[in-house]
Structure formats: structure tokens, C-alpha cells
N, C-alpha and C positions, 0 to 999 in steps of 0.2 A: 576314237575319237575326230579326226582330222576329215575324215570322211564325213559323220556329222554335222562339222563345222562350214565343209562346203555345204552340204547338203543345204543347211538354213541358209547360207548367207545367197546361193541360189534362188533361193523364195521370195517373191515377189511381195510388199507389203505390200497386205489387201487395201488394194485404193475403196475412200470413201464416195458415196453420190456426190460428195462436192467435192474434191478431187478431182472426179470423170469429170463432171460439166467446166469446170474450171478448166483444163485440156483441152477439152472441147471445143471452148470457145477462146483458148489461145490460138488455136489450131488457124483461125481467120487472120494471124495478122497474115500470112502468108497470104496474097491474093487472089495465088492456083487453088486454095483449100478448096475442095467440096469432098462433102461429107459420103457423096454416092461413090466415089474413085475404091473406096474400101466400106461397103456400108454397114458390114459384120462389125468394124472394129464402134461403130457407135450406133446401130439402131439391133434393136432385137429380133431374135428368126423371123417371130412373125410380123410385124413391120416391114421387116427386111422383102420380109416373099410377099406382099400384099406393093410392096414399091416397085419390086421386080416385075410384078403382072400386071403391074400401073404400066409399066412402059411396054408387056408385049402384048396386051391388048391393044393399042395407042398404037401399032403398025408403024412407028417411024414418026408417026403424029405425037402435040404432045396432049400426056392423059393429063388424068384428073391431080398428079403433082407438077405442077407449074414453075416450081420457086423450093428454095432451099427453106424445107420445115423447121430447123433448127435456130438460123438466125432472121428468119421469116422475110428471106429479100430473094432478090435475084441476082444484088448487087452487092458487096457487105461495105464497099466504102464508109467507112467514118462511124465503123457499127461498134459501138460500147458495150458492154454486158454487165448486168449485174445482177448475184441471187440473192437471191430477195431473204427465200426462204427453203429448208430442208424438213422434213417432219420422216421418218422413219415409220412406214406401217405397218412393215414383217419385217423379219432380218433379211430379208431379201427381195423388198419392195419397197420404193420411198414415191413421194410426191416433192417434186418441186417447184419454186415459183421463182423468174429469172425475169427482170425488166431489159428490154435492148431499147436502145435509143440511137440515135443515126442524128448527125450533122445539123441533116435539113429535113426533117418529121418529128412526129408524133415519136416518144415511145410508147412501147407496144410489151404488154406482160406478156409472158406466155410461161407454160404451165405441161412442166412433164412428169411420167409417169416411167422413174425407175424398174426395173429389174435386176440382177445382181442373174447373171449367169456363169457358165464355168470359166467365161474370159473373163469376169467382168463386168460392171455394171453398165446397164445399156437402156437405148432410151425404146418404152417397149410403147407410149404413145404423147400425141402432144394436143393444146387443149391451147386453144387462143381465138381471140375474137368471137364469131359467134361463129365457131367451128368447135365444140364441144371435142369429139374425138376423131385424131387423123385419122386412126387405122378404120373403125370404120365408113367415115369418108370414103375413102380408097376402100375397100371392105366392097364398100352399095356400088360403087363406080363401077368396077372389075366385074359385080356378076352382070349389069346394066349391060356393058359392055359385053361379056361373053353373050348372054342372051340376045345382042341384034347379031351377031355370028351365028 
């Protein structure tokens, strides 16, 4: 009985997609936060692999990804985020819409495709402005960079 109680106490409560995004955006309160330092904590494996390849094929230069796709920025000063809606598509897939607002610019709507992995919810794709799929854009850029070499 005691062993069962200890096992249940050690099992984390499943995080919701909303709680995941709230935790991610709360991380930006640390001015030194970068999702790229521990990318596996934020990005789904396929998107993380594309981001890693983008860095490799850039050969020390700036690759396709020249900013943080979660905050849609290079500098997080004044960032305020508001989760507008979360819609579960399947038990392991959700769509989220977030409003990002900075004190000195126009607010931006960002859409995330989230997937539940063994490690929890992760960002599988990002859509904003005129970029309907960050994942497809990076994969296309990576193919073009490989073809040049």
C-alpha cells in the first residue's frame, strides 16, 4: 500500500496544452531564456530535427530561422502573451492560438500545432503572418541548402 502511494505521488499530473504554453511563456520572464538551449523541452522531435539541421547547413551563418518562433522575436523585452484558444483535435494533438503583444509594436497572432509526446506536450509547428508552416519552410530551406552543397 505504501509503495503504491509513493508511486502515485511520484507520477506527475498530465499537463494540459494550455498549461504547457503558460509554462513556456512564463519562461520568458527570465531575460536569458532561449527555447533553443533545451529545444527538446519545447519542440516536437520533427521540428527540433529541422531546426538542428537548419543550424548545421548554415555553416556558422544565420540559417532560415533567424529568431525565436515561440515569441516571434529576437528580443523579448516587453513581451506579453495571451492564450486565446486551445482546441483538442485528437487526444494527442491540439491547436492553439496566442496573441503576442510588445509595448512598442503591433500585436501578433501565432498559431501552434501541439503534439503530446512521451515527455509531454511539444510544439510541432508554428504559423504566423505569411508563414503558414514553420516546419515546412525550414524543411524546404534545408533541402535547398543541401542541394547547393
